[in-house]
C-alpha positions in Angstrom: 49.8 1.7 12.0 51.0 -1.5 11.6 48.7 -3.2 9.1 47.8 -6.3 11.6 46.6 -3.7 14.3 44.6 -1.9 11.6 42.7 -4.8 10.9 42.4 -5.7 14.3 41.0 -2.4 15.3 38.6 -2.5 12.0 37.3 -5.8 13.2 36.7 -4.7 16.4 35.0 -1.6 14.9 32.6 -4.2 12.6 31.7 -6.4 15.2 30.8 -3.7 17.8 28.6 -2.4 14.7 27.1 -5.6 13.8 26.3 -6.1 17.9 24.7 -2.4 18.4 22.6 -3.9 15.2 21.6 -6.6 17.1 20.8 -5.7 19.9 18.6 -2.7 18.3 16.9 -5.5 16.7 16.5 -7.2 19.9 15.0 -3.9 21.2 12.1 -4.4 18.9 10.1 -6.3 21.3 6.4 -7.4 20.0 3.7 -5.9 22.4 1.3 -7.8 24.8 -1.7 -9.0 22.7 -4.4 -8.0 25.4 -7.3 -9.3 23.2 -8.8 -12.9 22.0 -8.9 -12.3 18.4 -8.4 -15.9 17.0 -7.4 -15.5 13.8 -6.7 -18.3 11.4 -4.9 -19.0 7.7 -7.6 -20.0 5.4 -4.9 -21.0 2.8 -1.5 -19.2 1.2 -0.2 -19.4 -1.9 3.2 -18.1 -3.5 2.3 -15.7 -7.2 6.0 -15.4 -7.6 8.9 -12.7 -7.0 7.0 -10.6 -4.5 7.8 -6.4 -4.1 10.6 -7.4 -2.1 12.7 -4.3 -1.8 11.3 -2.8 -4.6 8.6 0.0 -3.8 5.3 -1.1 -5.4 2.1 -1.4 -3.1 0.0 -4.5 -5.2 -3.3 -4.9 -3.9 -5.7 -7.3 -5.2 -8.8 -7.0 -6.8 -11.9 -8.6 -5.9 -15.5 -9.7 -8.0 -17.8 -12.1 -5.9 -15.6 -15.1 -5.4 -12.6 -14.3 -7.0 -9.8 -12.6 -6.1 -7.6 -11.0 -9.0 -3.6 -10.3 -8.6 -0.8 -9.3 -9.6 3.3 -9.8 -9.4 5.8 -8.2 -9.9 7.8 -10.6 -12.0 5.0 -10.0 -14.5 2.2 -12.7 -13.6 -1.4 -11.7 -13.1 -3.4 -14.8 -11.8 -7.0 -15.3 -10.7 -7.8 -17.1 -7.7 -11.0 -18.3 -6.1 -11.4 -16.7 -2.5 -12.9 -19.3 -0.7 -10.3 -22.3 -1.3 -7.1 -20.0 -3.1 -7.5 -22.6 -6.2 -5.7 -21.5 -9.3 -8.1 -20.2 -12.1 -6.0 -18.9 -14.7 -2.6 -17.2 -14.9 -1.6 -14.5 -17.3 2.3 -13.8 -18.3 2.5 -9.9 -19.5 6.3 -10.8 -19.7 7.7 -7.3 -18.3 7.7 -6.7 -14.5 4.5 -4.9 -13.0 4.8 -1.9 -10.8 0.8 -1.0 -10.5 -1.6 -3.4 -8.9 -4.6 -4.7 -10.1 -7.8 -2.7 -10.6 -11.0 -4.1 -11.7 -14.2 -3.2 -13.1 -17.1 -4.9 -14.7 -15.5 -7.5 -17.4 -12.0 -5.5 -17.0 -8.6 -5.9 -14.9 -5.8 -3.2 -15.4 -2.5 -3.4 -14.5 0.6 -0.8 -14.8 4.1 -2.1 -16.3 7.5 -0.8 -15.6 8.1 0.1 -18.8 5.1 2.6 -18.5 2.5 1.1 -20.0 -1.1 -0.2 -18.6 -2.4 -3.2 -19.6 -6.2 -4.1 -20.0 -7.0 -7.7 -19.3 -10.3 -9.9 -19.5 -11.4 -11.3 -16.4 -12.9 -14.4 -17.9 -9.1 -15.5 -18.8 -6.7 -13.0 -19.0 -6.5 -12.4 -22.5 -5.1 -9.0 -23.3 -7.5 -6.5 -24.7 -4.9 -3.8 -25.5 -2.0 -1.4 -24.0 -1.5 2.2 -23.9 1.8 4.0 -23.6 1.9 6.0 -20.4 3.6 9.6 -19.8 5.8 7.7 -16.7 5.6 4.4 -14.8 2.4 4.3 -12.3 2.8 2.5 -9.0 -0.7 3.1 -8.0 -4.0 1.3 -9.4 -6.1 3.0 -11.4 -9.2 3.8 -11.7 -12.5 3.2 -13.7 -15.7 3.9 -14.1 -18.2 3.1 -17.2 -16.7 4.3 -20.2 -12.8 5.2 -19.0 -9.6 4.6 -17.1 -8.4 7.0 -14.9 -4.6 6.6 -13.8 -1.9 9.1 -11.9 1.8 8.2 -12.9 5.4 9.3 -11.0 5.6 12.6 -13.1 2.9 14.5 -11.8 0.0 13.6 -14.7 -3.2 12.0 -14.7 -4.3 10.4 -17.5 -7.6 9.4 -18.8 -8.2 6.9 -20.9 -11.1 4.6 -23.5 -11.9 1.7 -22.1 -12.9 0.0 -25.1 -9.5 0.6 -27.2 -6.7 2.2 -24.7 -7.1 6.1 -26.5 -6.1 8.5 -24.2 -9.0 10.9 -23.4 -6.8 13.8 -22.1 -4.3 14.1 -19.8 -3.6 16.5 -17.4 0.1 17.8 -15.7 0.5 19.6 -12.4 4.2 21.1 -11.4 6.7 18.9 -9.7 8.9 19.9 -6.4 12.8 19.0 -6.8 12.5 16.1 -4.6 9.1 13.9 -3.8 8.2 11.0 -2.1 8.2 7.6 -4.7 4.6 7.1 -4.8 0.9 8.4 -6.1 -2.1 7.6 -4.6 -5.5 5.8 -6.8 -7.7 8.6 -7.8 -10.8 9.2 -6.6 -13.7 9.0 -8.9 -17.2 10.6 -8.5 -19.9 11.3 -10.7 -18.7 14.5 -12.1 -14.8 14.4 -10.4 -11.2 12.8 -10.8 -9.8 13.5 -7.1 -6.4 12.9 -6.8 -3.5 14.1 -4.8 0.2 15.4 -5.6 3.7 16.0 -4.9 2.8 19.8 -4.1 0.7 19.0 -0.9 -2.2 19.7 -3.4 -5.6 17.8 -3.6 -7.4 18.3 -7.0 -9.9 17.7 -8.2 -10.6 17.2 -12.4 -13.7 17.4 -14.3 -13.9 13.7 -15.2 -15.0 14.8 -18.9 -12.5 17.6 -19.8 -9.5 16.9 -17.4 -9.8 20.4 -16.3 -9.0 21.6 -12.7 -12.4 22.7 -11.0 -11.1 23.1 -7.5 -7.7 22.3 -5.6 -7.3 22.6 -1.5 -4.0 22.4 0.0 -3.2 19.8 2.9 0.5 20.7 3.1 2.5 23.6 2.9 6.3 23.4 1.7 8.0 24.3 5.4 12.0 23.9 6.3 15.7 24.7 5.4 16.1 21.3 3.5 14.4 19.7 0.1 13.8 16.8 2.7 11.8 19.3 5.1 9.8 20.6 2.2 8.5 17.5 1.0 4.7 17.3 1.7 3.4 14.5 -1.0 -0.2 13.0 -1.4 1.3 10.3 -1.2 -2.4 7.6 -0.3 -5.6 8.0 -2.4 -8.4 10.2 -1.3 -11.5 8.0 0.0 -15.5 8.8 0.4 -18.3 8.0 2.4 -20.3 8.7 -0.6 -20.8 12.8 0.5 -17.1 13.6 2.2 -14.0 13.3 1.0 -10.9 12.7 3.2 -7.4 12.5 2.1 -3.8 13.2 4.1 -0.3 14.5 3.1 3.4 13.8 4.4 4.2 16.6 6.5 0.7 17.8 5.9 -2.7 17.2 7.6 -5.9 15.0 7.3 -8.8 16.7 5.4 -12.1 16.1 5.5 -13.8 18.3 2.2 -17.2 18.6 0.5 -17.6 17.3 -3.2 -17.5 20.7 -3.8 -14.2 22.0 -2.9 -15.1 23.3 0.6 -12.5 22.3 3.9 -15.0 20.6 6.6 -12.5 20.4 9.0 -8.8 19.8 9.3 -6.1 18.3 11.5 -2.8 17.0 12.1 -1.8 13.7 10.3 1.3 13.5 8.1 1.7 10.3 6.5 2.5 8.2 3.4 -1.0 6.4 3.4 -4.5 6.7 2.8 -7.1 6.9 5.2 -9.4 4.4 6.8 -13.0 4.9 6.8 -15.1 2.6 9.6 -17.6 3.0 12.7 -18.2 6.9 12.3 -14.3 7.3 12.3 -11.2 7.7 10.6 -8.0 6.0 10.9 -4.7 6.9 9.6 -1.0 5.2 10.2 1.0 8.2 10.7 5.0 8.4 9.5 6.4 7.8 13.3 4.1 4.0 13.0 1.4 5.6 15.6 -2.1 4.7 14.3 -4.8 8.0 15.1 -8.2 7.3 15.1 -10.4 10.5 14.6 -14.5 11.0 14.4 -15.5 11.7 10.9 -17.7 14.4 11.5 -15.7 16.7 13.5 -11.9 15.7 13.2 -11.3 15.3 17.0 -9.1 13.1 18.0 -9.7 10.5 20.0 -6.9 7.1 20.6 -3.7 7.1 19.6 -1.9 3.6 19.1 1.9 3.8 20.0 3.3 0.6 20.9 3.4 -0.7 17.3 6.3 2.7 16.6 9.3 1.9 14.8 7.9 -1.6 13.2 7.7 -0.4 10.0 3.7 -0.3 9.4 1.7 0.2 6.5 -2.0 1.4 5.6 -4.8 0.1 8.1 -7.3 -1.7 7.0 -11.1 -2.2 8.3 -11.9 -5.5 8.9 -15.3 -6.7 11.3 -14.7 -4.5 14.5 -11.1 -4.6 14.2 -8.4 -2.5 12.0 -5.3 -4.5 10.7 -1.8 -3.6 10.0 1.0 -5.1 8.6 4.4 -4.4 9.4 8.3 -4.9 7.8 8.7 -8.2 9.9 5.7 -10.1 8.4 3.1 -9.6 11.1 -0.4 -8.8 11.3 -1.9 -6.7 14.2 -5.3 -6.6 15.3 -6.5 -3.4 16.6 -9.8 -2.4 18.2 -11.4 0.0 16.3 -12.8 1.2 19.9 -10.1 1.9 22.4 -7.1 0.8 19.5 -6.0 -2.2 22.0 -3.8 -5.0 19.9 -6.4 -7.9 20.0 -4.8 -10.4 18.0 -1.4 -10.4 15.9 -0.7 -13.2 13.0 3.1 -14.0 11.1 3.1 -14.8 7.6 6.6 -15.0 7.6 7.4 -18.5 5.6 9.3 -21.2 7.8 12.4 -21.7 7.2 13.3 -24.2 4.6 15.2 -27.5 6.4 17.9 -29.4 4.9 19.6 -31.5 7.0 23.0 -31.5 6.0 25.3 -33.5 8.8 27.5 -31.3 11.4 25.8 -28.2 10.3 24.2 -25.4 12.2 20.9 -24.6 12.7 21.2 -21.1 10.9 21.6 -23.5 7.6 17.9 -24.0 7.7 17.4 -20.7 7.0 20.3 -19.8 4.0 18.2 -20.1 1.2 15.6 -16.9 3.0 18.9 -15.0 4.3 18.5 -11.3 2.3 14.5 -11.8 1.1 12.3 -9.2 2.4 9.3 -11.1 4.9 7.2 -7.9 4.9 3.9 -6.8 4.1 3.9 -3.3 2.5 1.3 -3.9 0.0 -2.5 -2.6 1.1 -4.5 -5.8 2.4 -8.1 -6.0 1.3 -11.2 -7.2 3.5 -13.7 -9.7 2.1 -16.3 -11.6 3.1 -14.2 -14.5 3.2 -11.5 -12.8 5.4 -9.0 -10.6 5.2 -6.3 -10.7 2.0 -2.7 -10.3 3.0 -0.1 -9.9 -0.2 3.3 -10.4 1.1 6.6 -9.1 0.2 8.0 -12.2 -0.6 5.0 -12.8 -3.4 2.6 -14.8 -0.6 -1.0 -14.2 -1.1 -3.4 -15.6 2.4 -6.4 -15.5 3.6 -6.8 -14.9 7.7 -9.8 -15.8 8.7 -11.1 -14.0 12.0 -13.0 -15.9 14.2 
């Protein structure tokens, strides 16, 4: 083929692909809002780089009137909840993977190099650093004496809170391929409960680190390693009596603290269940949202209008469920019937630099290639809903 004809053919193919991509994007129309939820951004501050395309879900922590939030760039910031005013900022000089967890007067943050750092809530001063077996992409959990954290190599490690010394470490076998993610362990009076890439929910003795029971939430099935993925990627949650957990390519289950299965229902997900109003809510892997009865597991409503929008975990706030998507929208859904009651966009406005004789698209040029979605888990507080965007903005949304 002549070079000019080859180039022309290549150009036509590229243009067709671009037009198809544009059409695909434009086809993803926002569904109508049927309710009258009134939403306002009370304050909004930028913490730094944000998760961007990095696979992290940095959840903030709240203690009374103070918010503690981490940025992937390496900083931890304390913010006044009501106003958004910064109280202090600590630079850890290493990228952060696991978001802030809080207990008593300590904060815990995991770094990309495989280190857990303990900070003072008062001023962010560092108390100790402890090496972990591998990276930790989820928050740690703590009780009065120890902090517990799960790393991506399948280990759960218990560290002493006063000095970071290792108390015990439990390792589970890992499959050849797994989803890059782990959950925060659930801590009870006697147990540390967490999910694994094997599809099992495992309860460890909190003092000794030995298994007390396990339940399989997913069974590897299929011809390829991808089809056999059964990760428990989210965190187990509890209403004080019953433990709820779900797996990718697996089930949602309600389990007693003795390890007895109360009920199981289909529910493949990457996220954690949310409990509210006697129901369990779950973002499924196809971006639909399913409601289950908490006591029986019976399925109630199914929200499918947001499918394909790259949804995160649902968070109960008031009588609504809030869920963020990959375009930077937060959708508010009725807990009663799953109807979409409100929506707010948290993408930044384009930066306008008015060069003469330049098209309007120039205003966006410094924003091109940035990820304005919402991947981190949101947090309901007394003042409103805390949202951390992939662009590094922490915002408080008031629902009226």
